[in-house]
N, C-alpha and C positions, 0 to 999 in steps of 0.2 A: 555524395556518396551512399549509393546503394547497399544496405547493408543485408539485404536478403529479406527471408521471411522473419515477421517480428511473433517471435514465438519466445514463450519461456516455459521449461519443463520441470513437473513434479514428482516425487517420487512415487508419492498416492494421494489421496482425497485429502486425507488429514492433514498435510503437508501443505496444500492449497487453501485449507479452512484458516489454520493460522496465518499463512501468508496475508490472508485477506483482512484478516482481525487485525493486523499492524498496519496495514494500506488505510483499513478505516480510521485509526487513530491520527494517523499522517492527515487523511483527508479531513476531518473534523477539526484538527489544530488549524489547516491553511484556510478553513473557512471561519473560523473564530477569530484570527487575523488579518481578515476580509483581504486575502491575497486572490480565492477562488469566490463565486458565486455561488448561491443554491441550486442554479441550471446546471453547472459543472459537474459539481456534487453528487447530483442526481443522474447525471449522464454516466458518472463513472461506476456509481455503486449503490444508490437508494432507488431503485426502480423496481416496478412490479415485474419486468420483463427479467431483471440479473436476479430478483430473490427467484423467480419462476427459474431462470435456468440454472442457479445453485441449489436447489430443491431437485430439480432432476438431475445433478450430478450428484445427488446423494451426500449434499455438505451437510453439517452438523445444525440440529435445531439451534443453537445457540447463534449461530451466524445468520439464520434467518429469520430469527427474532429480532437481531442486531438491525440486519436491512431493512426489516417490517417499521421498527422505529423510527431509523431515518427517513423512511417514506414520508412520515408524520409531519415532518419537517416545513415540508411545504406550506399543509394545512395551518402549522402553528402560525409561520410567517404571515399569511393571508391574513390569517383570524387577527393578530396585533395591528394590522396595517404599516408592517415594517418600520415600527416606532422604536426608536432606539432612547436609552436600553428596554431591551424586550426580556424580562425575566421568565416567560412561559418557554423563549425558545432555548436560553440557554440552559432553563432545566432539562431541556429533551436532550438536548449537546452531552448534558453532564449525565443522563442518563445511558446514552450509547457508549460514551468513555466508559463507566463506571462497569457494564455489562462486557465492555471488550476486555478490559483488563482483569476483571474478574476470571471470563474464561481463559485467559493467558495464564494466570497464575495456579489455578485449580490444573490445569494440562503441565503445568511445570513440577508440581507437587505430586502429580499423580506418574512423573517418569517421562512424560512426551516433552523432552527440553526443546526450548527454541532452537538451539544449537542443532539438533537432528529435523526439526519441521522445517525449519528456513533454509535448508540446504536443495538450491534450484539448479538447473542446467539451461543454457542458452543454445546449445549444440546437438546435444542427445537426442536422438529421434524416439524418447519415449512415449507411451501411449496417451498421455494424459497432459495437457496443459492449456495455457493462456495464448489465445492470438489477438494482435493489437491492429485495428484497419490502418494505421498511418504511422511513421516513425514519430510525431509529435504526439501524438495520443500516446504513444507507449513512454518518450521522455518526461511527460507530466505526469503519468502513472509511477516510472522509477523515483520522480521527485518527492509525490507525495506518500511512496513505500518508506524512501530513506526518512523523511520526516519523521514517519511512524517509528521506525526503527532507532532515531536519534531519542525519540521519547523512551523507549523499552530501554536504552544505554544508559538513562538516567533513573533507572529500578534497580538499585543494588542487588536485589533479589533475582536477577535475570544476567546479572556480570559472572562469567567465569572464563575459567580459560578456554573451554569448548566454545563456548560463541564467539570468542575470539579468532579461535581457529576457524570455525566456520565462516566469518566474515574475511578472512583473508583467501579461503581456500574458494568462496564461492564468490562475493560480490568484488573484491578485486581483484580475481582472476577473470571470474566468466562477463563481468559487466563492464570494469574501468578497463582494463589491458587490451581487450580483444577491441576496444572502442565500437562499445554495443549503443552506448550515448555519444551523440554528437557535438551537442550545445556544451559550451565551453564552462557556463557557468556550473549545469550539473555536473559535468567532469570532475571541476574543482572542489565540488559538496562530494563526490564520491571519494575523492582522495582524501577528505578529510578522517576518513574510514580507517586509511593506512596508518595515520598517526595514532588513532583510537587504539586500533589493533597492536600497533607495539608498545604501547604504555606497559612499562615494564620495568620499575624502578628497585636497581638493587637486586633483582630477581624475584622481586614481589609485584605482587598483582594490587594496583591501588585503585579501590573500587569510588574512591571519592574523586581521585583525578580523572578517570574515564567517564564519571557522571557529568562532571565540570566540562569537558572537552565534547560530551556530547549534546550539552546544554548549549555551548557554542556554535557548534556544528549546526543544530537548530535552527539556530537564529539564520545562517548562512545559506541554506540550503530553500530558504524562502525566495532570495534574490529571481531566480527566473520566474517569480508570477506576477512580475509587476505589469508583464503586458499579456498575458495568457489572457484569452478570452474564449466563450462559446464559439462565435462565428471563425475565428482561428482553428480551433480544434477540430470544427466539423467541415474544414476545409477537405476535398478529396474523399469523403467519406456520402455515399449513398446512404442516407438515414433510412431510408425506405427498404433497402435490399438490405440493411444490417440490424432492422428492427430496433432502430432509435438507439443502438446499443454504438459506444467507441470499442468495445473487445468482448470477445466470445470465449467460452469453455469450446475445447475439441477433444473428444476422444476418439483414437485409433484414426485421427487424422480430418474427423467430420467435426461438424458443430453438435454440439446437444440439438437434439429433435424439441422444440418448446410447443409443438402441437398445435400452432398456431395457423 
């Protein structure tokens, strides 16, 4: 079924910036567990072109630095000749995750809460958004983002009534109920958000219970990755025309000019 334009919209650049940091946490987690390979990780986020695109969109230096650190994964991987275990590779992944967590926690302490930053829309034609070149690319993007969101919900400092309200109003209404995602496994993973959002025992918010439910959901969200491959992701995409990217930022309906 054709969903139409593969766009998600953000209220401002800081919202997109935070959204991508949560996405990075999920992507790194999926890579650590061998559900996606380094090529997929690079095409989705850790590439020179994506870093350039984010810089031209005036996203934060912290995000640009995290993407830059991620770009070094390929060098570390080749240097270590793909030996397992690979301490240097794990150290680089730890650096990326820690930098992402530090940025998210600092923003929370500054009052730029996740509950506000993660509000998105799939139908309001706002000025700033992400365009996905195929449905399948978008579905895997959402799976990686959900994995990151479930990681966030395992941190008590991010759990609040406002973040649960954001999940209900944004992800359960915009993504799940309007059938934005067609894959049945991903729909099941998104439905886990409903149970998390409804966690309220005798009128009390149980952070421990939400943490455990989020941990369980993070294991289930990886199921669709068993058959994901780079060849499948690039189907129907002219990588030359898209400059080797699966998604791009649009402003006022136009792709960001990379000046290449």
